[in-house]
C-alpha positions as CSV (number, residue, x, y, z in Angstrom):
1,M,0.0,0.0,0.0
2,N,1.2,3.5,-0.8
3,P,2.8,4.9,2.4
4,M,0.9,8.2,2.2
5,L,-2.4,6.3,1.6
6,K,-1.7,4.0,4.5
7,A,-1.0,7.0,6.8
8,A,-4.2,8.7,5.8
9,L,-6.2,5.5,6.4
10,L,-4.7,5.1,9.9
11,A,-5.5,8.7,10.7
12,L,-9.1,8.2,9.7
13,I,-9.4,5.1,11.8
14,S,-7.8,6.8,14.8
15,A,-10.2,9.8,14.4
16,A,-13.2,7.4,14.3
17,V,-12.1,5.6,17.4
18,C,-11.6,8.8,19.3
19,H,-15.0,10.0,18.1
20,A,-16.6,6.8,19.3
21,Q,-14.9,7.1,22.7
22,T,-16.1,10.7,23.2
23,P,-19.3,10.5,25.3
24,S,-22.3,12.2,23.8
25,A,-24.2,14.8,25.7
26,A,-26.8,12.2,26.7
27,Q,-24.2,10.0,28.3
28,Q,-22.3,12.5,30.4
29,K,-22.3,11.8,34.1
30,G,-23.5,14.3,36.8
31,S,-23.4,14.8,40.5
32,I,-25.7,15.6,43.5
33,S,-24.5,17.1,46.7
34,G,-26.0,18.7,49.8
35,N,-26.1,18.8,53.6
36,V,-27.9,16.9,56.4
37,T,-28.9,18.8,59.6
38,N,-31.1,18.3,62.6
39,L,-34.0,20.6,63.3
40,A,-31.7,23.0,65.2
41,G,-29.5,23.4,62.1
42,D,-26.6,21.4,63.5
43,P,-24.9,18.9,61.1
44,V,-25.8,15.2,61.3
45,K,-22.6,13.3,61.1
46,G,-22.4,9.8,59.6
47,A,-26.0,9.7,58.3
48,T,-26.6,7.2,55.5
49,L,-27.9,8.9,52.4
50,T,-29.8,6.7,49.9
51,L,-30.2,7.9,46.4
52,A,-32.8,5.9,44.4
53,G,-33.0,6.1,40.6
54,A,-36.0,5.0,38.7
55,Q,-34.6,4.1,35.2
56,P,-32.8,1.8,35.5
57,P,-33.6,0.8,39.1
58,Q,-30.5,1.6,41.2
59,F,-29.6,2.5,44.7
60,V,-26.4,4.4,45.7
61,W,-25.3,5.1,49.3
62,V,-22.9,7.6,50.8
63,A,-22.3,8.9,54.4
64,S,-22.4,12.5,55.5
65,D,-19.1,13.8,56.8
66,A,-18.3,15.7,60.0
67,Q,-20.0,18.8,58.6
68,G,-23.1,16.9,57.4
69,N,-22.0,17.3,53.8
70,F,-22.5,14.5,51.2
71,T,-21.8,14.1,47.5
72,F,-23.0,11.5,44.9
73,D,-20.6,11.5,41.9
74,D,-20.6,9.7,38.5
75,L,-24.4,9.6,38.2
76,E,-26.3,8.8,35.0
77,P,-28.8,11.5,34.0
78,G,-32.3,10.7,35.2
79,R,-34.8,11.2,38.0
80,Y,-33.8,10.5,41.6
81,T,-35.3,10.5,45.1
82,L,-33.2,11.0,48.2
83,S,-33.6,9.9,51.8
84,S,-31.4,9.7,55.0
85,G,-31.2,7.5,58.0
86,K,-29.3,7.4,61.3
87,S,-29.9,5.7,64.6
88,G,-31.6,8.0,67.0
89,Y,-33.4,9.9,64.2
90,L,-36.6,9.5,62.2
91,R,-35.9,8.8,58.5
92,G,-35.5,12.0,56.5
93,T,-36.7,12.5,53.0
94,Y,-35.8,15.3,50.5
95,T,-39.0,17.0,49.4
96,G,-37.6,20.1,47.7
97,S,-40.1,22.6,46.4
98,S,-42.7,20.0,45.4
99,K,-44.5,17.1,47.1
100,S,-42.7,14.5,45.0
101,G,-39.2,15.4,46.1
102,V,-37.8,14.2,42.7
103,I,-34.4,15.4,41.6
104,D,-34.1,15.7,37.8
105,L,-30.5,15.3,36.9
106,A,-29.7,16.4,33.3
107,S,-26.7,15.2,31.3
108,G,-23.5,16.5,32.9
109,E,-25.4,18.5,35.5
110,T,-24.0,19.3,39.0
111,V,-26.9,19.7,41.5
112,T,-25.9,21.4,44.7
113,G,-27.6,22.7,47.8
114,I,-29.8,19.7,48.5
115,A,-30.9,20.1,52.2
116,I,-32.4,17.4,54.4
117,K,-33.6,18.0,57.9
118,M,-33.8,15.1,60.3
119,T,-36.0,14.9,63.4
120,P,-34.6,13.2,66.5
121,Q,-36.6,10.1,67.4
122,S,-38.9,10.1,70.5
123,V,-38.9,7.1,72.8
124,I,-41.4,5.6,75.3
125,S,-40.1,3.1,77.8
126,G,-41.4,1.3,80.8
127,R,-42.0,-2.1,82.4
128,I,-44.7,-4.8,82.0
129,T,-45.6,-7.0,84.9
130,D,-48.3,-9.5,85.8
131,E,-50.9,-9.3,88.5
132,Y,-48.3,-10.2,91.1
133,G,-45.7,-7.6,89.9
134,D,-43.4,-10.2,88.3
135,P,-41.9,-9.5,84.8
136,Y,-44.2,-10.2,81.9
137,Q,-42.9,-10.8,78.4
138,T,-45.2,-9.7,75.6
139,T,-45.6,-7.4,72.6
140,V,-46.0,-3.7,73.4
141,W,-47.3,-1.1,70.9
142,A,-47.5,2.7,70.7
143,L,-50.8,3.4,69.1
144,R,-52.3,6.5,67.7
145,W,-55.9,7.4,66.6
146,S,-56.5,7.0,62.9
147,Y,-59.7,7.2,61.0
148,E,-60.7,4.8,58.1
149,G,-64.0,5.4,56.5
150,R,-66.4,5.5,59.4
151,Q,-64.2,3.6,61.8
152,K,-62.1,5.2,64.6
153,L,-59.1,3.0,65.2
154,L,-56.1,2.8,67.5
155,Q,-53.3,1.7,65.2
156,G,-49.6,1.2,65.8
157,P,-46.8,2.9,63.9
158,S,-44.3,1.3,66.2
159,G,-44.0,-1.6,68.5
160,G,-41.6,-3.9,70.3
161,G,-41.4,-6.4,73.0
162,S,-40.8,-6.5,76.8
163,N,-37.7,-8.5,77.7
164,A,-37.1,-11.1,80.5
165,E,-37.3,-8.3,83.1
166,G,-40.5,-6.9,81.6
167,I,-38.7,-3.8,80.3
168,F,-39.6,-2.3,76.9
169,A,-38.5,0.7,74.9
170,I,-40.3,1.8,71.8
171,G,-38.3,4.2,69.6
172,N,-38.5,5.7,66.1
173,L,-41.6,7.8,67.2
174,E,-42.6,11.1,65.8
175,P,-43.5,13.8,68.4
176,G,-47.1,13.4,69.5
177,S,-49.5,11.5,71.8
178,Y,-49.5,7.7,72.0
179,Y,-51.5,5.0,73.7
180,I,-49.3,2.3,75.1
181,V,-50.8,-1.2,74.9
182,A,-49.5,-4.5,76.1
183,G,-50.9,-7.5,74.3
184,A,-52.3,-10.5,76.1
185,F,-54.6,-13.0,74.5
186,P,-56.6,-15.6,76.3
187,L,-56.0,-19.1,74.9
188,P,-58.9,-20.6,73.1
189,I,-59.1,-23.4,75.7
190,L,-59.4,-21.0,78.6
191,K,-62.5,-20.2,80.6
192,G,-61.7,-17.0,82.6
193,P,-60.3,-15.3,84.3
194,A,-57.4,-14.8,81.8
195,D,-54.8,-12.3,81.0
196,V,-56.2,-9.7,78.6
197,T,-54.8,-6.8,76.5
198,T,-54.1,-3.9,78.9
199,Y,-53.7,-0.2,78.2
200,Y,-51.6,2.3,80.1
201,P,-52.2,3.0,83.0
202,S,-53.2,-0.7,83.5
203,V,-56.8,-0.5,82.3
204,T,-58.7,-2.9,80.0
205,D,-61.1,-0.3,78.6
206,P,-59.6,1.8,75.8
207,S,-61.8,4.7,76.7
208,S,-60.0,4.8,80.1
209,A,-56.5,4.8,78.6
210,V,-54.3,7.8,79.1
211,A,-52.2,9.2,76.3
212,V,-48.4,9.6,76.7
213,H,-47.0,12.7,75.0
214,V,-43.5,12.9,73.8
215,A,-41.7,15.9,72.3
216,E,-39.0,15.9,69.6
217,G,-36.1,13.7,70.8
218,E,-37.7,13.1,74.2
219,T,-37.7,9.8,76.1
220,A,-40.8,9.3,78.3
221,R,-39.8,6.8,81.1
222,G,-41.8,5.0,83.7
223,I,-44.7,4.0,81.5
224,D,-45.5,0.9,83.5
225,I,-48.4,-1.5,82.8
226,R,-49.7,-4.3,85.0
227,I,-51.5,-6.9,83.0
228,R,-55.1,-7.3,84.0
229,K,-57.3,-10.4,84.1
230,A,-60.9,-10.6,82.9
231,P,-63.4,-13.4,82.6
232,V,-63.5,-15.2,79.3
233,Y,-66.2,-17.5,78.1
234,R,-67.1,-20.2,75.6
235,V,-69.3,-20.2,72.5
236,R,-70.8,-23.6,71.7
237,G,-73.3,-24.9,69.2
238,K,-74.0,-27.1,66.3
239,L,-73.8,-26.7,62.5
240,V,-76.5,-28.3,60.4
241,D,-77.2,-28.6,56.7
242,L,-80.3,-27.3,54.9
243,N,-82.3,-30.3,56.1
244,G,-81.3,-30.1,59.7
245,G,-78.8,-32.9,59.4
246,T,-75.2,-33.1,60.5
247,A,-72.9,-30.7,58.7
248,P,-70.4,-32.2,56.2
249,A,-67.0,-33.2,57.5
250,G,-64.3,-30.6,57.2
251,A,-66.5,-27.6,58.1
252,N,-65.0,-24.7,60.1
253,V,-66.5,-22.0,62.3
254,Q,-64.9,-18.6,63.0
255,L,-65.7,-15.9,65.5
256,F,-64.5,-12.3,65.1
257,P,-65.5,-8.9,66.3
258,K,-68.6,-7.5,64.6
259,D,-67.1,-4.0,64.4
260,H,-63.5,-3.3,63.6
261,P,-61.7,-3.6,66.9
262,T,-60.5,-0.6,68.7
263,A,-56.9,-1.7,68.4
264,G,-57.2,-2.1,64.7
265,S,-54.9,-4.6,63.0
266,V,-52.7,-4.9,66.1
267,F,-54.9,-6.3,68.8
268,G,-58.4,-7.3,67.9
269,A,-58.4,-8.6,64.4
270,I,-57.6,-12.1,65.6
271,R,-60.2,-14.7,64.7
272,S,-61.0,-17.5,67.1
273,S,-61.9,-20.7,65.2
274,A,-62.8,-24.2,65.7
275,D,-63.3,-27.3,63.5
276,V,-66.7,-28.8,63.5
277,R,-66.7,-32.4,64.8
278,N,-69.8,-34.5,64.5
279,G,-71.7,-31.3,63.8
280,A,-70.6,-29.5,67.0
281,F,-68.2,-26.6,67.6
282,D,-66.7,-25.2,70.8
283,I,-64.7,-21.9,70.9
284,G,-63.1,-20.8,74.2
285,G,-61.3,-17.8,75.5
286,V,-63.9,-15.3,74.2
287,L,-64.1,-11.9,75.8
288,P,-67.5,-10.1,76.3
289,G,-68.5,-8.3,73.1
290,V,-70.5,-8.5,69.9
291,Y,-69.2,-11.0,67.3
292,V,-69.9,-12.4,63.9
293,L,-70.0,-16.2,63.9
294,E,-69.3,-17.5,60.4
295,A,-69.4,-21.1,59.2
296,E,-68.3,-22.5,55.9
297,A,-68.5,-26.0,54.5
298,R,-67.1,-27.2,51.2
299,T,-67.5,-30.3,49.2
300,S,-66.1,-31.2,45.9
301,T,-69.1,-29.8,44.1
302,S,-70.6,-27.2,46.4
303,R,-70.0,-24.6,49.1
304,G,-72.3,-23.6,51.9
305,G,-72.1,-21.0,54.6
306,A,-73.8,-19.2,57.4
307,R,-73.3,-16.0,59.4
308,Q,-74.9,-15.0,62.7
309,I,-74.4,-12.1,65.2
310,V,-73.5,-13.4,68.6
311,T,-73.4,-11.3,71.8
312,V,-71.2,-12.6,74.6
313,G,-72.1,-11.1,78.0
314,N,-71.3,-12.5,81.4
315,G,-71.5,-16.1,80.7
316,D,-71.1,-18.9,78.1
317,V,-73.2,-18.9,75.0
318,D,-74.5,-22.4,74.4
319,D,-76.9,-24.3,72.1
320,L,-76.4,-22.1,69.1
321,V,-77.7,-23.6,65.8
322,L,-76.1,-22.4,62.5
323,Q,-77.9,-23.7,59.4
324,L,-75.8,-23.8,56.3
325,G,-77.3,-22.2,53.2
326,P,-76.2,-22.4,49.6
327,G,-73.7,-19.9,48.4
328,V,-75.1,-16.9,46.6
329,E,-74.6,-16.6,42.8
330,I,-74.4,-13.2,41.1
331,A,-73.9,-12.5,37.3
332,G,-73.2,-9.0,36.2
333,K,-72.1,-6.7,33.5
334,L,-70.1,-3.5,33.5
335,S,-70.2,-0.8,30.9
336,I,-68.6,2.6,30.3
337,D,-70.9,5.2,28.7
338,G,-73.1,2.3,27.7
339,A,-70.4,0.5,25.8
340,V,-68.1,-2.4,26.5
341,P,-64.9,-1.3,28.4
342,K,-61.9,-1.1,26.1
343,N,-58.5,-2.3,27.4
344,E,-59.5,-1.7,31.0
345,S,-58.4,-4.0,33.8
346,L,-61.3,-3.7,36.1
347,S,-62.6,-5.7,39.0
348,V,-65.8,-5.8,41.0
349,Q,-65.4,-6.3,44.7
350,L,-67.9,-7.3,47.4
351,T,-66.8,-6.3,50.9
352,V,-68.7,-7.4,54.0
353,T,-70.1,-4.6,56.2
354,E,-70.0,-6.5,59.4
355,G,-66.8,-8.2,60.6
356,M,-63.8,-8.6,58.4
357,G,-62.9,-9.7,55.0
358,V,-63.8,-9.5,51.3
359,G,-66.7,-11.5,50.2
360,G,-65.5,-11.8,46.6
361,L,-63.4,-10.2,43.9
362,D,-64.0,-10.9,40.2
363,Q,-62.2,-9.4,37.2
364,T,-64.4,-8.4,34.3
365,A,-64.0,-10.3,31.1
366,D,-63.3,-8.6,27.7
367,D,-67.1,-8.1,27.2
368,G,-67.5,-6.5,30.6
369,T,-69.1,-9.5,32.3
370,F,-68.3,-10.7,35.7
371,A,-69.6,-13.4,38.1
372,F,-69.6,-14.3,41.8
373,H,-70.0,-17.9,42.8
374,N,-70.9,-19.3,46.2
375,I,-70.7,-16.0,48.1
376,L,-71.6,-16.4,51.8
377,P,-75.0,-14.8,52.7
378,A,-74.2,-11.4,54.3
379,V,-74.5,-7.6,53.8
380,Y,-72.0,-6.2,51.3
381,R,-70.8,-3.1,49.7
382,A,-70.3,-3.3,45.9
383,E,-67.3,-1.4,44.5
384,V,-65.3,-1.1,41.2
385,T,-61.6,-1.4,41.7
386,P,-59.8,0.5,40.4
387,V,-62.1,3.2,39.0
388,P,-60.2,4.2,35.8
389,P,-59.0,7.8,35.8
390,G,-61.4,10.1,34.0
391,T,-64.5,8.0,35.0
392,Y,-66.9,7.7,37.9
393,V,-69.4,5.0,39.0
394,K,-72.7,6.3,37.7
395,S,-74.9,3.5,39.0
396,I,-74.9,0.0,40.5
397,R,-78.2,-1.9,40.2
398,F,-79.0,-5.3,41.6
399,E,-82.2,-7.0,40.5
400,G,-83.4,-3.7,39.2
401,Q,-82.8,-1.9,42.5
402,D,-80.4,1.1,42.7
403,V,-77.7,0.1,45.3
404,T,-75.1,2.8,44.2
405,K,-75.4,4.4,47.6
406,A,-76.8,1.5,49.6
407,T,-75.6,-1.8,50.9
408,L,-76.4,-5.1,49.1
409,D,-78.3,-7.4,51.5
410,L,-77.7,-11.1,50.5
411,T,-78.6,-12.5,54.0
412,S,-81.6,-14.3,52.5
413,G,-79.3,-16.2,50.3
414,G,-81.0,-15.1,47.1
415,G,-78.7,-14.3,44.1
416,G,-79.4,-12.3,41.0
417,T,-78.1,-10.0,38.3
418,M,-76.1,-6.8,38.7
419,S,-75.3,-4.0,36.3
420,I,-72.7,-1.4,36.8
421,A,-72.5,1.8,34.7
422,L,-69.4,4.0,34.6
423,S,-69.4,7.4,32.9
424,T,-66.6,9.6,31.4
425,K,-68.6,12.8,32.0
426,V,-66.6,13.6,35.1
427,A,-66.6,16.8,37.1
428,Q,-63.6,18.6,38.6
429,I,-62.9,21.0,41.5
430,S,-59.7,23.0,41.7
431,G,-58.7,25.9,43.9
432,M,-56.4,27.7,46.3
433,V,-55.6,27.7,50.0
434,H,-54.4,30.9,51.7
435,G,-53.1,31.4,55.2
436,T,-54.2,34.0,57.7
437,D,-51.5,36.3,56.2
438,G,-53.1,36.0,52.8
439,M,-50.2,34.0,51.3
440,P,-50.7,30.7,49.5
441,L,-50.2,27.7,51.8
442,A,-48.1,24.8,50.4
443,S,-48.3,21.2,51.6
444,T,-51.7,21.7,53.3
445,W,-54.3,19.0,53.4
446,V,-57.7,19.6,51.8
447,S,-60.8,17.5,52.2
448,L,-63.8,17.1,49.9
449,W,-66.9,15.3,51.0
450,T,-70.6,15.0,50.5
451,P,-72.6,16.9,53.2
452,G,-74.2,15.3,56.2
453,V,-73.4,12.1,58.0
454,P,-73.8,9.5,55.2
455,A,-75.3,6.0,55.3
456,E,-73.1,3.0,55.5
457,A,-72.4,2.7,51.8
458,A,-73.0,6.3,50.7
459,D,-69.9,8.1,51.9
460,F,-67.7,9.9,49.3
461,T,-64.6,11.6,50.4
462,R,-61.3,12.7,48.9
463,T,-58.1,14.3,50.2
464,A,-55.5,16.3,48.3
465,Q,-52.4,18.3,49.3
466,T,-51.6,21.8,48.0
467,D,-48.6,22.2,45.8
468,A,-45.8,24.8,46.2
469,N,-48.2,27.5,45.0
470,G,-51.1,26.6,47.3
471,Q,-53.1,25.0,44.6
472,F,-55.1,21.8,44.8
473,E,-57.3,19.7,42.4
474,F,-60.0,17.0,42.7
475,D,-60.8,15.3,39.4
476,S,-62.9,12.4,38.2
477,L,-65.8,13.5,40.4
478,P,-69.4,12.3,40.1
479,P,-72.0,15.1,39.8
480,G,-73.5,16.2,43.2
481,E,-73.2,18.5,46.2
482,Y,-69.8,18.8,48.0
483,R,-68.1,20.6,50.8
484,V,-64.4,21.6,50.6
485,A,-62.2,22.7,53.5
486,A,-58.5,22.9,54.3
487,W,-56.8,22.0,57.6
488,E,-54.1,23.9,59.3
489,G,-51.1,22.0,60.6
490,V,-50.5,18.2,60.7
491,M,-53.6,16.1,60.7
492,T,-54.3,12.7,62.3
493,P,-54.6,10.2,59.4
494,G,-58.1,10.2,57.9
495,L,-59.5,12.7,60.5
496,G,-60.5,15.2,57.8
497,T,-62.7,12.6,56.1
498,F,-64.3,11.2,59.3
499,P,-68.0,12.1,59.2
500,E,-68.5,12.8,62.9
501,F,-65.5,15.2,62.8
502,R,-66.0,17.0,59.5
503,I,-69.7,17.7,60.2
504,K,-68.6,20.1,62.9
505,F,-67.0,22.3,60.2
506,E,-69.6,21.8,57.5
507,S,-71.0,25.3,57.9
508,Q,-67.5,26.8,57.5
509,A,-66.6,24.7,54.4
510,A,-67.1,25.9,50.8
511,A,-70.3,24.5,49.2
512,V,-70.0,23.4,45.6
513,K,-72.6,21.8,43.4
514,L,-71.4,20.0,40.3
515,E,-73.2,19.0,37.1
516,E,-71.8,16.3,34.8
517,G,-68.6,17.5,33.2
518,A,-68.5,20.7,35.2
519,H,-65.3,22.4,36.5
520,E,-65.5,24.7,39.5
521,N,-62.8,26.8,41.1
522,V,-63.1,27.5,44.8
523,E,-61.2,29.0,47.7
524,A,-60.9,26.3,50.4
525,P,-61.5,27.9,53.9
526,L,-58.7,27.2,56.3
527,I,-59.8,25.5,59.6
528,G,-57.5,26.6,62.4
529,R,-55.4,24.1,64.3
530,D,-57.0,25.1,67.7
531,A,-60.5,24.2,66.4
532,I,-59.2,21.0,64.9
533,A,-57.6,20.0,68.2
534,T,-60.7,20.8,70.2
535,E,-63.0,18.6,68.0
536,A,-60.4,15.8,67.8
537,A,-60.2,15.6,71.5
538,R,-63.9,15.3,71.8
539,L,-63.8,12.2,69.5
540,Q,-61.3,10.5,71.8
């Protein structure tokens, strides 16, 4: 090859290689740096910073230095979220100027000045003893009031256990008031008195419990509980088939609280159960209260069931007779604006209104049809899940009756047909929240609800949080009358949608009436924190 041609060819190859190795703008790496402090502004040393990237999924960790500073280098462009953790502190999360807290890192960008504030954890400690003052090992929870639908519950953000000396310490708590509960469950074989769940200060009735308040970083000590005893009883009876004969082998009976228990998912949602032997059942260790007794029997070709309300007072409940009935059959069809849903993954759910559990869940077929087989006779709420964005449930009809805002009573065991209509003619409410100084309020909770105290299945509530400009929006709303109000300060979860609470402020809320497809803009009145605290205290 000609030496000059060869040299030129090598130069071209070299230039091509160099060009290939030069990163494009889309591939250039970036960095994110910032500082971690406590609420007083002092640096938090040795905090673990976790940077999470969405595409592709990745996690990167660094530690803050003696000045609380941190840096993430060599990062691909993309969207990231950032959080921090250290023993003795609540987990911190970067929120930035928006609720999402997303950091958008462009190609080759250096993002600086990211600030995270961490709150010192609060701690509650004490000792659990038995009736004689001896150490008692059990589970201990710090519970707070929360509100779900129409239920007021004590639920636990944190918990732990007492050790061999009965001592417990529950950390990682936010500042606030907590109810301390020591768990103790009577064994099914027991007939009282037996150890029972006990609240501070050593009481068995939740309404007599005393809240423990902790400030930021405070440790409340000496929160001692002595486990109490209470009488427990037995529930006995027999299970029979439709003809009054012995129930089939393999049947089971369960007993659980009629209403959601005060201690929520922590302490009351435990079912007592017993196998049916020769048609008889015997459940022990039952505290006084109102229960749902549910039986189920299956064979290779059928399923039968029964439900009955049982009140346990100051003695055993004997000679109950549960008669199995056939499972309920429901066939239905769902439509959107009168047409078959297109490319929608929709399900219809039946949820029991007494006790716990879901009666049934069925996904609609391509033609919008659905079916429930062998549903236990009970009272249900019918729901579509999830309701697609941009639609609302216009009507639910069962055997020609409108049950959109009513319960579905299947206790008689009769089945039937159901039709569900969704509509895309949704309404919308948007608006602003201003503080007492007239400035827009960011990160403020806003509630929307239908006026009055609704019936069991008729409640409709929504919550939203204002953005950095004090704006909020509720979309995909059914037509109807609504109330809208904003809440000053931090709210107990669900409090703003709890009917018995919000009705106290109904006259102060903005009233809005929506037609199909309407869009209204409102100023949400701000309910002051003192008024909120006063009404919340009355609920407790």
